[in-house]
C-alpha positions in Angstrom: 0.0 0.2 -0.3 1.4 3.4 -1.2 0.7 6.4 1.3 -1.1 9.2 -0.1 -1.0 13.0 2.4 -4.8 13.9 2.0 -4.7 15.5 5.8 -2.5 17.1 7.9 -3.3 17.3 11.6 -3.2 21.1 13.0 -3.8 21.7 17.2 -7.0 24.0 17.5 -7.4 23.7 21.2 -4.5 22.7 23.6 -5.2 21.8 27.3 -3.8 25.2 28.7 -6.3 27.2 27.1 -9.1 25.0 27.9 -8.5 24.2 31.4 -6.7 25.6 34.6 -4.3 23.7 36.6 -6.7 23.4 39.2 -9.5 21.9 36.9 -9.8 18.4 36.7 -12.7 18.3 33.7 -11.8 16.4 30.6 -13.2 16.8 27.4 -16.4 14.9 26.5 -17.6 16.1 23.3 -16.9 18.7 20.4 -19.2 21.0 18.4 -18.2 23.3 15.7 -20.6 25.6 13.4 -18.8 27.9 11.4 -16.1 29.7 13.3 -18.0 29.0 16.7 -16.2 25.9 18.2 -18.1 24.5 21.5 -16.3 21.9 24.2 -18.4 20.3 26.9 -16.5 18.5 29.7 -16.7 16.0 32.1 -17.9 18.1 35.0 -20.5 19.7 33.4 -19.0 23.0 31.6 -19.7 24.1 28.1 -17.1 26.3 26.8 -17.1 28.6 23.5 -14.3 29.5 21.1 -13.7 31.3 17.9 -11.7 29.8 15.4 -9.4 31.6 13.1 -7.8 30.2 10.4 -4.5 31.6 8.4 -3.0 29.8 5.4 0.5 30.3 6.2 2.9 31.3 3.0 4.1 27.7 2.3 0.0 26.8 2.1 -0.3 25.0 5.3 -2.8 26.1 7.4 -2.5 27.1 11.0 -6.1 27.5 13.8 -6.2 30.2 16.4 -8.8 29.5 19.4 -10.0 32.2 21.0 -12.2 31.7 24.3 -15.1 33.5 24.3 -17.5 32.3 27.3 -17.8 29.3 29.4 -21.0 28.1 32.0 -21.4 25.4 34.2 -25.0 23.8 33.7 -25.7 22.8 37.0 -25.6 19.3 36.8 -23.1 17.0 38.3 -22.7 14.4 35.2 -20.3 15.2 32.1 -21.8 17.3 29.4 -22.4 13.8 27.0 -23.3 15.8 23.2 -23.6 18.9 21.9 -25.3 20.3 18.7 -25.8 23.4 17.0 -29.2 24.5 15.4 -27.8 28.2 13.9 -31.6 28.9 12.6 -32.5 29.1 16.2 -29.2 30.4 17.5 -29.5 27.7 19.7 -27.1 24.8 21.2 -28.4 21.5 22.3 -26.8 20.5 25.3 -27.0 16.5 26.3 -26.2 16.3 30.2 -27.7 13.5 32.6 -30.2 12.3 30.3 -31.8 16.1 29.5 -31.5 17.4 26.8 -31.3 21.7 27.4 -31.6 24.7 25.3 -29.1 27.6 25.5 -28.0 30.6 23.5 -25.2 29.9 21.4 -23.3 33.3 22.2 -24.3 33.8 25.6 -24.5 30.3 26.4 -27.5 31.3 28.7 -30.6 28.8 29.0 -33.6 29.7 27.5 -35.8 31.7 29.5 -38.4 29.2 28.9 -36.5 26.5 30.6 -38.0 24.2 28.0 -35.6 21.0 27.8 -36.4 17.5 26.6 -36.0 14.8 29.4 -35.1 11.1 29.4 -32.9 11.0 26.5 -29.8 9.1 26.5 -28.6 10.3 22.8 -29.7 12.1 19.9 -29.5 13.1 16.5 -30.3 16.0 14.7 -32.5 15.8 11.2 -30.5 17.3 8.6 -32.9 16.4 6.2 -36.0 17.8 7.7 -39.5 16.7 7.1 -41.6 19.5 8.9 -41.0 22.3 6.3 -40.9 24.8 9.0 -37.4 26.8 8.7 -38.1 28.2 12.6 -37.4 24.4 14.3 -35.2 21.6 13.9 -36.2 17.8 14.2 -34.3 15.7 17.0 -34.3 12.2 17.4 -33.6 10.9 20.9 -33.0 7.9 22.1 -35.1 7.8 25.1 -34.8 5.7 28.7 -37.5 4.1 27.8 -37.0 0.9 26.8 -36.8 0.3 23.1 -38.1 3.7 22.2 -37.3 6.4 19.9 -38.9 9.9 19.9 -39.2 12.5 17.5 -39.2 16.0 18.8 -39.2 19.5 16.9 -37.5 22.3 18.9 -38.2 26.0 18.7 -36.5 28.5 20.0 -38.2 28.2 23.5 -40.2 25.0 23.3 -40.2 21.4 22.1 -43.1 19.3 20.8 -42.9 15.5 20.7 -44.6 14.5 17.2 -43.7 10.8 17.2 -42.7 8.2 19.4 -41.9 5.0 17.9 -41.2 1.3 19.4 -37.9 -0.7 18.1 -37.4 -4.7 18.1 -34.3 -4.0 20.4 -32.9 -1.6 22.4 -31.2 1.2 20.5 -27.8 1.9 20.8 -27.0 4.8 18.2 -29.2 6.7 16.1 -29.0 8.8 12.7 -31.9 10.2 11.0 -32.4 11.5 7.5 -36.0 12.6 6.3 -38.4 10.1 7.6 -35.9 7.3 8.2 -33.9 6.1 11.4 -30.8 4.5 10.9 -30.5 2.5 13.9 -27.8 0.2 15.9 -29.9 -2.0 18.2 -27.9 -4.6 20.7 -27.3 -7.4 17.8 -27.9 -5.6 14.3 -28.5 -2.6 12.4 -31.7 -1.7 10.8 -33.3 1.1 8.8 -36.8 2.1 10.2 -39.5 4.4 8.7 -41.1 6.5 11.4 -44.0 7.4 9.1 -44.8 4.3 7.8 -43.4 1.6 11.0 -41.5 -0.4 7.9 -38.6 -1.8 9.3 -35.8 -2.9 7.1 -32.8 -5.1 8.7 -29.3 -4.3 7.4 -26.9 -7.1 8.7 -25.8 -8.6 12.3 -23.9 -6.3 15.2 -22.7 -7.5 18.4 -22.5 -4.3 20.9 -20.8 -6.5 23.7 -17.6 -6.7 21.2 -17.3 -3.0 19.7 -19.0 0.3 19.8 -21.6 1.1 17.5 -21.0 4.1 14.6 -23.9 5.2 12.6 -23.1 8.3 10.7 -25.5 10.2 8.0 -23.0 11.1 5.3 -25.2 12.2 2.5 -28.8 12.3 1.5 -30.4 8.7 2.6 -26.7 7.1 2.8 -25.4 6.3 6.2 -21.8 4.6 6.8 -21.9 1.8 9.7 -19.2 -0.3 11.4 -19.9 -3.8 10.0 -18.2 -6.9 10.9 -14.9 -7.8 10.2 -13.4 -4.4 10.7 -15.2 -3.2 7.4 -16.9 0.2 6.8 -20.4 -0.4 5.6 -22.0 2.1 3.3 -26.1 1.7 3.3 -29.0 3.9 2.0 -32.8 4.0 3.3 -33.5 1.4 0.8 -31.6 -1.0 2.5 -28.7 -1.8 0.0 -25.3 -0.7 -0.5 -24.2 1.7 -3.7 -20.3 1.5 -2.5 -18.2 -1.2 -1.7 -16.7 -1.2 1.9 -13.8 -0.1 3.2 -11.6 -1.9 5.7 -10.2 -0.4 8.9 -9.5 -1.5 12.5 -11.3 -3.7 14.5 -11.6 -1.5 17.6 -12.2 1.5 15.6 -14.1 4.4 17.7 -15.3 6.9 15.7 -15.7 7.8 11.6 -16.0 10.3 9.4 -16.7 11.2 5.9 -14.5 14.1 4.2 -15.3 13.3 0.5 -13.9 11.2 -1.0 -11.8 10.1 2.1 -13.6 8.0 4.9 -11.6 9.3 7.9 -11.4 6.3 10.9 -10.3 6.5 14.6 -8.7 3.9 16.8 -6.8 3.4 19.6 -3.2 4.5 18.2 -4.3 5.9 14.9 -6.3 8.3 12.5 -6.6 6.3 9.0 -7.7 7.8 5.9 -9.5 5.6 3.6 -10.7 6.3 -0.3 -14.3 6.1 -1.1 -13.5 5.8 -4.7 -11.0 2.8 -4.4 -11.7 1.8 -1.1 -7.7 1.7 -0.4 -5.9 3.2 2.7 -4.0 6.3 1.7 -3.1 7.7 5.1 -2.4 6.8 8.3 -1.7 9.5 11.1 -0.6 8.2 14.8 -2.8 9.9 17.3 -2.8 8.1 20.7 -5.6 8.7 23.5 -8.3 10.2 20.7 -11.9 9.3 21.4 -13.8 11.9 19.8 -13.5 12.0 15.5 -16.5 14.2 13.9 -16.9 16.0 10.7 -18.9 19.4 10.9 -19.6 20.9 7.5 -16.5 19.3 6.0 -14.6 20.0 8.8 -13.2 17.2 10.4 -12.3 17.4 14.1 -10.1 14.9 16.3 -9.9 15.2 20.0 -8.7 14.0 22.8 -9.5 14.6 26.9 -7.1 17.2 26.4 -7.0 19.1 23.1 -8.8 19.5 20.0 -7.2 19.0 16.7 -8.5 19.8 13.1 -7.6 17.5 10.1 -7.0 19.9 7.4 -7.6 18.5 4.1 -4.7 19.0 1.8 -6.1 20.6 -1.6 -7.4 18.0 -4.3 -5.2 19.4 -7.1 -2.3 18.9 -4.3 -2.9 15.7 -3.9 -3.3 14.7 -7.5 -0.8 16.1 -8.3 1.6 14.7 -5.7 0.2 11.0 -7.2 1.1 11.9 -10.5 5.0 13.3 -9.3 5.2 9.7 -7.6 3.5 7.7 -11.0 0.7 6.5 -9.6 -1.7 7.1 -12.5 -4.6 5.4 -11.9 -5.2 6.7 -8.2 -4.7 9.9 -9.6 -7.5 9.9 -12.2 -9.8 8.0 -9.7 -9.3 11.0 -7.4 -9.7 13.6 -10.1 -12.8 12.0 -10.9 -14.3 11.8 -7.5 -13.5 15.3 -7.2 -16.2 16.5 -9.7 -19.0 17.0 -7.1 -16.9 19.4 -5.4 -15.6 21.5 -7.8 -17.6 24.1 -10.4 -18.1 22.4 -13.5 -16.1 24.7 -15.5 -13.4 25.1 -13.4 -13.5 20.8 -12.8 -13.2 20.2 -16.8 -10.3 22.3 -17.1 -8.6 20.8 -14.3 -9.5 17.2 -15.2 -8.6 17.7 -19.0 -5.0 19.0 -17.6 -4.5 15.7 -15.1 -5.5 13.3 -17.9 -2.7 14.9 -20.1 0.0 14.7 -17.4 -1.0 11.3 -16.7 -0.6 11.0 -20.6 2.7 11.7 -20.4 3.6 9.8 -17.6 2.3 6.7 -19.5 4.3 7.8 -22.5 7.6 8.4 -20.8 6.8 4.6 -19.6 6.4 3.3 -23.2 2.8 2.3 -21.9 1.4 3.9 -24.9 -1.9 2.7 -25.6 -2.9 3.9 -22.2 -1.1 7.3 -23.3 -2.9 7.5 -26.6 -6.6 6.9 -24.8 -5.8 9.8 -22.2 -4.3 12.2 -24.7 -7.6 11.7 -26.8 -9.4 12.1 -23.7 -7.8 15.1 -22.6 -7.7 16.8 -26.1 -4.2 17.2 -26.4 -2.9 19.9 -28.4 -0.7 17.3 -30.4 2.0 20.0 -30.6 2.9 19.5 -27.2 3.7 16.0 -28.2 5.5 16.8 -31.5 7.2 19.2 -29.5 9.0 16.8 -27.6 11.0 15.4 -30.7 13.8 17.2 -32.3 12.9 19.1 -35.9 9.9 17.7 -36.3 7.7 21.2 -35.6 7.7 23.4 -38.9 10.7 26.2 -38.8 7.7 28.5 -39.1 5.5 27.0 -36.5 4.4 29.7 -33.5 3.3 27.0 -30.8 5.1 27.2 -27.5 4.5 24.5 -24.7 1.5 24.9 -22.0 2.4 26.5 -19.1 2.7 25.4 -16.3 4.2 22.2 -18.0 2.4 19.1 -18.5 6.2 16.9 -18.2 9.2 17.5 -17.0 11.1 16.4 -20.3 13.1 18.7 -22.5 12.7 16.1 -25.5 13.1 13.0 -26.4 16.5 12.6 -26.1 15.8 13.0 -22.3 13.2 10.9 -22.0 14.5 8.1 -23.5 18.1 8.4 -21.8 19.7 8.1 -25.3 18.2 4.5 -25.8 17.9 4.1 -29.7 15.4 1.3 -29.1 13.0 3.7 -27.1 13.4 6.5 -29.4 12.3 4.0 -32.5 9.4 3.1 -30.3 8.4 6.4 -29.4 8.2 7.7 -33.1 6.5 4.3 -34.2 3.9 5.8 -31.5 3.9 9.4 -32.7 3.2 7.9 -36.4 0.6 6.0 -35.6 -1.0 8.9 -33.1 -0.8 11.5 -35.8 -2.0 9.3 -38.6 -5.4 8.7 -36.6 -5.9 12.0 -35.6 -5.0 13.7 -38.7 -8.5 13.7 -40.0 -10.1 14.0 -37.0 -11.0 17.6 -34.7 -8.2 17.3 -33.2 -6.1 18.4 -36.0 -8.0 21.5 -36.5 -6.1 24.8 -36.4 -2.2 22.9 -37.1 -3.2 20.5 -39.6 0.4 21.9 -41.3 2.0 21.2 -38.3 1.0 17.4 -38.0 1.5 16.1 -41.6 4.5 18.2 -41.7 5.8 16.1 -38.7 4.0 13.1 -40.3 6.2 13.3 -43.3 9.4 13.7 -41.5 8.6 10.7 -39.5 7.7 8.7 -42.4 10.7 9.8 -44.4 13.1 9.5 -41.6 12.1 5.5 -41.7 11.6 4.8 -44.8 7.8 3.9 -44.6 5.4 2.9 -46.9 2.9 5.9 -46.2 5.0 8.4 -46.8 4.1 8.0 -50.5 0.1 7.3 -49.6 0.3 10.8 -47.5 1.8 12.6 -50.6 -0.8 11.2 -53.1 -3.8 12.1 -50.9 -4.9 15.6 -49.6 -2.5 16.9 -47.0 -1.2 20.1 -45.4 2.4 19.2 -45.7 4.9 22.9 -45.5 6.4 22.9 -49.0 10.0 24.8 -47.7 10.2 22.2 -44.6 9.2 18.9 -46.2 11.2 19.7 -49.0 14.6 19.6 -47.6 13.8 16.9 -45.1 12.9 14.6 -48.2 16.0 15.8 -49.8 18.6 15.2 -47.0 17.1 11.9 -46.9 17.1 11.5 -50.7 13.6 10.7 -51.4 13.2 12.3 -54.6 10.2 10.6 -55.7 8.6 11.4 -52.6 10.0 14.9 -53.2 8.3 15.1 -56.8 5.1 13.9 -55.5 5.2 16.8 -53.2 6.0 19.6 -56.2 2.8 18.0 -58.0 0.5 18.6 -54.8 1.7 22.1 -54.6 0.9 22.2 -58.2 4.9 22.6 -59.7 4.7 19.5 -62.2 7.6 20.7 -64.3 9.7 20.5 -61.0 8.0 17.4 -60.2 8.6 15.7 -63.8 12.6 17.2 -64.0 13.2 15.4 -60.5 12.0 12.1 -61.8 13.8 12.1 -64.9 17.2 12.8 -63.2 16.6 9.4 -61.5 15.8 7.6 -64.3 18.8 9.2 -66.2 20.8 8.3 -63.3 21.6 11.6 -62.1 20.5 11.2 -58.6 19.9 7.9 -56.9 16.2 6.9 -55.7 15.1 3.2 -56.2 11.6 3.6 -54.5 10.0 2.8 -57.8 11.5 0.6 -60.5 9.3 1.4 -63.0 10.0 5.2 -62.6 9.9 5.9 -66.6 6.4 4.4 -67.4 5.2 6.3 -64.1 6.6 9.6 -65.8 4.6 8.5 -69.1 1.3 7.7 -67.3 1.9 11.0 -65.3 2.3 13.2 -68.5 -0.8 10.9 -70.0 -3.0 12.9 -67.7 -1.4 16.1 -67.8 -3.2 19.2 -68.3 -0.7 20.8 -69.3 0.6 20.9 -73.0 3.5 22.7 -72.6 5.1 20.1 -70.3 4.4 17.3 -72.5 5.8 18.8 -75.7 9.1 19.4 -73.5 9.0 16.5 -72.6 8.0 14.2 -75.5 11.3 14.2 -77.3 12.8 12.2 -73.8 10.2 9.5 -73.7 10.2 9.0 -77.1 13.8 8.2 -77.5 13.9 5.8 -73.9 10.8 3.8 -75.9 8.6 4.4 -78.9 6.4 2.0 -78.1 5.9 2.9 -74.4 6.5 6.6 -74.8 3.8 7.6 -77.7 1.3 6.4 -74.6 1.6 10.0 -74.0 -0.6 10.9 -77.0 -2.6 7.5 -77.5 -4.0 7.1 -74.1 -4.6 10.8 -73.4 -8.4 11.2 -72.6 -10.5 12.5 -75.3 -11.6 15.5 -74.0 -7.9 16.8 -73.4 -7.0 15.9 -76.9 -8.8 18.5 -78.0 -6.7 21.2 -76.4 -3.1 21.6 -77.5 -2.3 18.4 -78.9 -3.6 18.2 -82.7 -3.2 15.3 -84.7 -1.0 16.7 -87.2 1.3 18.2 -84.8 1.9 15.1 -83.3 2.1 13.2 -86.5 4.7 16.1 -87.1 6.7 15.3 -83.9 6.5 11.2 -84.6 8.0 11.7 -88.1 11.5 10.5 -86.6 9.7 7.5 -84.1 8.5 5.7 -87.2 7.2 3.1 -84.9 5.4 5.3 -82.6 4.1 7.0 -85.6 2.6 3.7 -86.5 1.0 3.1 -83.0 -0.2 6.7 -83.0 -1.6 6.3 -86.6 -3.5 3.1 -85.7 -5.4 4.9 -82.8 -6.3 7.6 -84.8 -7.9 5.1 -87.5 -8.9 2.1 -85.2 -9.8 3.5 -81.9 -10.4 7.0 -82.2 -12.3 6.0 -85.9 -11.3 9.3 -87.6 -12.5 9.7 -91.1 -9.8 11.5 -92.7 -8.2 10.1 -96.0 -4.6 11.4 -94.5 -4.5 9.4 -92.1 -5.9 6.2 -93.4 -3.7 6.3 -96.4 -0.4 7.3 -94.1 -1.2 4.4 -92.0 -1.6 2.1 -95.5 1.6 3.2 -96.8 3.4 2.5 -93.2 2.3 -1.1 -93.4 3.3 -1.1 -97.1 7.0 -0.1 -96.3 7.3 -2.4 -93.5 6.1 -5.5 -95.4 8.1 -4.8 -98.0 11.5 -4.3 -95.5 10.5 -7.4 -93.9 10.1 -9.7 -97.1 12.9 -12.2 -97.8 14.5 -11.3 -101.1 13.1 -14.5 -102.8 9.4 -14.9 -102.8 7.8 -17.8 -101.1 4.4 -18.3 -101.5 4.3 -20.4 -98.3 5.8 -17.6 -96.2 3.9 -17.0 -92.7 1.9 -13.6 -93.1 3.6 -11.3 -90.5 1.4 -9.0 -87.7 2.0 -6.2 -89.9 1.0 -7.8 -92.7 -2.1 -8.9 -91.4 -2.8 -5.5 -90.2 -2.3 -4.4 -93.8 -4.7 -6.4 -95.2 -7.2 -5.8 -92.6 -7.0 -2.0 -93.3 -7.3 -2.5 -96.8 -10.4 -4.4 -96.7 -12.6 -2.4 -93.8 -11.1 0.9 -94.6 -13.0 2.7 -97.7 -11.1 5.7 -96.8 -7.6 5.6 -98.2 -6.1 6.4 -101.8 -6.5 3.2 -103.8 -4.9 4.1 -106.7 -2.4 5.7 -105.1 -1.3 2.3 -102.9 -2.3 0.3 -106.5 0.5 1.8 -107.6 3.2 0.9 -104.8 2.0 -2.6 -104.5 2.6 -2.7 -108.2 5.8 -5.2 -108.9 5.6 -5.8 -105.2 4.9 -9.4 -105.4 2.0 -9.0 -103.1 -0.9 -10.6 -105.0 -3.4 -10.6 -102.2 -3.4 -7.3 -101.2 -3.3 -6.3 -105.0 -6.5 -8.8 -105.2 -8.0 -6.4 -102.4 -7.2 -3.1 -103.6 -8.9 -4.4 -107.4 -11.9 -5.5 -105.3 -12.3 -1.8 -104.0 -12.3 -0.6 -107.5 -14.7 -3.3 -108.5 -12.3 -4.9 -110.8 -13.5 -8.2 -109.1 -12.9 -10.5 -112.7 -9.0 -9.0 -112.2 -9.0 -9.8 -107.9 -10.8 -13.2 -108.8 -8.4 -13.9 -111.5 -5.0 -13.2 -108.8 -6.8 -15.0 -105.9 -7.7 -18.2 -108.6 -4.7 -18.2 -111.0 -1.7 -16.5 -109.2 -2.5 -17.7 -105.8 -4.7 -20.7 -106.2 -6.5 -19.8 -102.8 -9.6 -21.0 -103.6 -11.0 -20.7 -100.0 -10.2 -16.8 -100.2 -11.8 -16.5 -103.7 -14.9 -17.6 -102.1 -13.8 -15.4 -99.0 -13.5 -12.2 -101.0 -17.3 -12.8 -103.1 -18.8 -12.8 -99.4 -16.9 -9.8 -98.4 -17.5 -7.7 -101.1 -21.1 -8.6 -101.1 -21.7 -8.0 -97.3 -24.7 -5.4 -97.0 -25.3 -5.3 -100.7 -28.8 -7.2 -102.9 -28.5 -10.1 -103.7 -28.2 -9.8 -107.1 -24.9 -8.2 -106.9 -23.6 -11.6 -105.0 -24.6 -13.5 -107.2 -22.7 -11.6 -110.0 -19.5 -12.4 -108.1 -20.4 -15.8 -107.6 -21.0 -16.2 -111.3 -17.9 -14.2 -112.0 -16.1 -16.6 -109.9 -17.3 -19.6 -111.1 -16.7 -18.2 -115.2 -13.2 -18.3 -113.6 -12.9 -21.5 -112.1 -14.0 -22.9 -115.8 -12.1 -20.8 -117.6 -8.8 -21.5 -119.4 -5.7 -21.1 -117.5 -3.2 -23.7 -115.1 -4.1 -26.0 -112.6 -7.0 -27.1 -114.5 -8.2 -30.1 -112.4 -7.9 -27.9 -109.1 -10.1 -25.4 -110.4 -12.7 -28.1 -111.4 -12.8 -29.6 -108.0 -12.9 -25.9 -106.4 -15.7 -24.9 -108.8 -17.7 -28.0 -108.1 -17.2 -27.5 -104.3 -18.4 -24.0 -104.9 -21.4 -24.8 -106.5 -22.4 -27.6 -103.9 -21.6 -25.1 -100.9 -23.3 -22.2 -102.3 -26.1 -23.2 -104.5 -28.5 -20.5 -102.9 -26.0 -17.9 -104.5 -26.5 -19.0 -108.1 -29.4 -18.8 -111.0 -29.6 -22.8 -111.8 -30.6 -21.9 -115.6 -27.4 -20.1 -116.0 -25.0 -22.3 -114.4 -26.2 -25.3 -116.3 -25.6 -23.2 -119.5 -21.8 -22.9 -118.4 -20.9 -26.6 -116.9 -19.2 -28.6 -119.0 -21.5 -31.7 -120.7 -19.1 -34.4 -119.4 -19.9 -33.3 -115.4 -22.1 -36.2 -113.9 -25.2 -35.6 -112.6 -24.0 -37.1 -109.2 -21.1 -34.8 -108.8 -23.5 -31.7 -109.0 -26.3 -34.1 -106.8 -25.8 -31.4 -103.3 -25.8 -28.1 -106.0 -29.1 -29.6 -108.3 -31.0 -30.4 -104.6 -30.3 -27.1 -102.9 -31.0 -25.4 -106.4 -34.3 -27.5 -106.4 -35.2 -26.9 -102.9 -35.2 -22.8 -103.3 -36.8 -23.2 -106.5 -39.6 -25.0 -104.7 -39.6 -22.7 -101.8 -39.3 -19.4 -103.7 -42.5 -20.7 -105.7 -44.4 -22.0 -102.7 -43.4 -18.6 -100.7 -45.0 -16.5 -104.1 -48.3 -18.9 -103.8 -48.6 -18.1 -100.4 -48.3 -14.5 -100.9 -50.9 -14.6 -103.7 -53.5 -16.8 -101.9 -53.0 -13.8 -98.9 -53.6 -10.9 -101.1 -56.5 -12.4 -102.7 -58.3 -13.1 -99.5 -57.5 -9.3 -98.1 -59.1 -8.7 -101.3 -62.3 -10.5 -101.1 -62.5 -8.6 -97.5 -62.4 -5.4 -98.6 -64.9 -6.6 -101.4 -67.3 -7.9 -98.9 -67.0 -4.4 -96.8 -67.9 -2.6 -100.3 -71.2 -5.0 -100.6 -72.3 -4.0 -97.7 -71.8 -0.3 -97.3 -73.6 -0.1 -101.1 -76.6 -1.9 -99.5 -76.9 0.3 -96.5 -79.4 3.6 -96.7 -78.6 6.6 -94.7 -81.8 9.1 -93.9 -81.1 13.0 -93.9 -83.4 15.9 -93.1 -82.4 19.7 -92.3 -83.3 18.5 -88.9 -79.7 16.0 -88.9 -76.6 17.8 -87.3 -73.2 16.8 -88.0 -71.7 15.3 -85.0 -68.3 16.7 -85.7 -68.8 20.2 -86.2 -72.6 20.5 -85.2 -74.3 22.2 -88.4 -77.8 21.0 -89.6 -77.0 18.9 -93.5 -78.6 21.2 -96.0 -77.6 18.9 -98.9 -77.5 15.5 -100.0 -73.6 15.1 -100.2 -72.2 13.4 -97.7 -69.3 11.1 -96.3 -69.4 8.1 -94.0 -66.9 7.1 -91.6 -64.7 3.9 -92.2 -66.2 1.6 -89.8 -69.6 2.1 -91.0 -71.6 3.2 -88.8 -75.0 4.1 -89.9 -75.9 6.9 -87.9 -76.8 10.5 -88.5 -74.9 11.8 -86.3 -71.6 10.7 -87.6 -72.3 12.2 -91.0 -70.5 15.3 -92.2 -72.4 18.3 -94.0 -70.5 19.4 -97.3 -72.4 23.0 -98.9 -71.8 23.1 -102.5 -72.7 25.5 -105.5 -74.2 23.5 -107.9 -72.6 23.3 -111.2 -74.1 24.5 -114.4 -75.6 21.1 -114.9 -77.4 21.6 -111.7 -75.5 19.0 -109.7 -73.7 19.2 -106.7 -70.1 17.7 -106.9 -69.4 15.3 -104.0 -66.0 16.8 -102.2 -66.2 15.4 -98.9 -64.9 17.0 -95.9 -62.5 15.6 -93.3 -62.6 16.7 -89.5 -60.1 14.4 -88.2 -57.9 11.8 -88.8 -60.5 9.1 -89.8 -61.0 7.3 -93.2 -64.4 8.3 -95.1 -66.1 6.6 -98.0 -68.5 7.8 -99.9 -71.4 5.5 -100.8 -72.5 5.2 -104.3 -75.8 6.2 -105.9 
């Protein structure tokens, strides 16, 4: 158990002040009310003193007691108890079983001689229920066996209001409202004297120890329990606090929150109500009185009176913190809330939390320190300032005064232990990272982020880059110098970029790639620069470094143009300018033209022709000196053929001239096809290449999206080429048969039969003939179905017409047109298509008769309906 200095024992009245040498009386009881101190003696005297408290320069308190009056009460026995009723200016004195009323200042008995007889002990009700401000409630233990009496005491009279029987003889009493807490001979009980309800608390043996019953607060009592325990009990018969352990032979007890003070034969012990630990022990022999009066604790022997002066709670807490007893200090600080104004307590408690946090921090208890810092709302710069050079040079921060800790810096705290230094820095990194996005950082985010950057850079921490690529408030001058000092050049570039200095950032990264400075943060830094320039909105920056990225890699470097977002490609990046720049870089130029043609699908002849020419040149360069029909098609050649087939924008004649004599028959065939020179294209495919599948694909390709006659014409041309004169006649014959059998629907069977040699068997052409017959029959039957449907529809129309002709319509000048609401004045009318025979649906059309007297029939339509005019 570690001791705490919570009280100092200060003498108030020495024996010399109290009694003369010839007096034999001993001090029996004490009462204190404000500055008035009363002492009752064994020879029936009451003494009145005025207490004067003084505070010495060192902070300690002294008391001076000035004796005023003393009076003998006229009895031969000792004064047992004194109680002051300040509202009545009366002092209640128990002597020889009688409670007398005397004036507080003159000590004169009241003129009426009012008194309460037959009392062995009494207590004042500090939570009265009468509601009368001109009286006090007194509860006495009567000399009658097992009887409690309740009185109202006025200035000059007393009045009994209740008499209550108890199960056993009461020995001690305390009262709160209607509730009595009684020590009986064998137990403690709570008794409601208004209702008579009783609640047993716990057993008590009066033969072994003196009972203690103290009211310590509203509806709560302190009792001397079994086993040397100080027990707390409420009027409901329950305990809301843990008991404190004191001496077995305790004489008296008092409460001075948050402490319980107990007196035994040799010591005064102080126990915490917050953690139930014994905090202080003061030697005090021959003591027999311990009482608290309005927060002032008085102890007395038979010869003198002493006051236990509590040290200020803040001083106690600081002493605990100074001895690194953090938990006890915090418990005491929380308990002090009830005795300190709210605003003052909050300021004090925050400071205590922060002091405790720094103590835990110094002991490397980082989790506890972090929680205390959070609870105390630490200005995180207090913590950063412990670390040399972490605060920015521009920071105006000064440490709290008085200081929250005793350390100059981290080196003093750790005594130079580098392992501890590293742990402290890791903690600060973690703590700053957590608080930088909270309200704690408001007002000094620059200091936090700059310190965090320095810690990350020094520790080579991965989070350095994360900090710089997200929103941050790192101060550029301090941070740049620190990053350069620790050779974090890539991170320095990110810092420049965040501060809108992209040119400086790129130049720094270029220097790293060129080997001018060393930084191995990113092995793919070149690709990163290309990507950075790709998404840069500064055209000047891109053009300034375009040659550098292209010189290192044309395929990768060209991405600054090809992967640029479309909305940015329109501003500052004209395709013609880019093509002009890329003329020195043929591979990049091809990639860029592919981007324009295939990805952006720009419909510009110049780009398509240029790309085709570049493909063609590369194909010619890749071709072997001696032509080989079976040589594999290169990737570039495949791209060329695909471009020639899919694009309609390039200059066909220009490319035709370029391919002439270049031994590129398939490409030539495609170009002839673009010029609608199908016979020549098919001739090349069949005769020069003998590529019959390619010939069939050509027909399908060129006829895609065209009408059936066009496709039929192409297949007939191919068949004619197969059957015409030329080399490899047997192979062409087989190809012709396969063509007919596979694409029978694409041919006019009658024309084909006229072209075929008479030597071909029907069995050879069986698939073709069957397909042709099937197609012919299908077409014939489809036509018959269409004719039948048309005739049926025509018959329906004829029927409707006959129905309309067979019905009549009666008109008169009384009928109105439903659409225009005018009367019929002439016999000319029209009728709605559904054929409803109702005058309301008939429309009037006034006309002027012609020269022959007939009225022309010219229908007038009021809406989008269809109308029929019936015949005569």
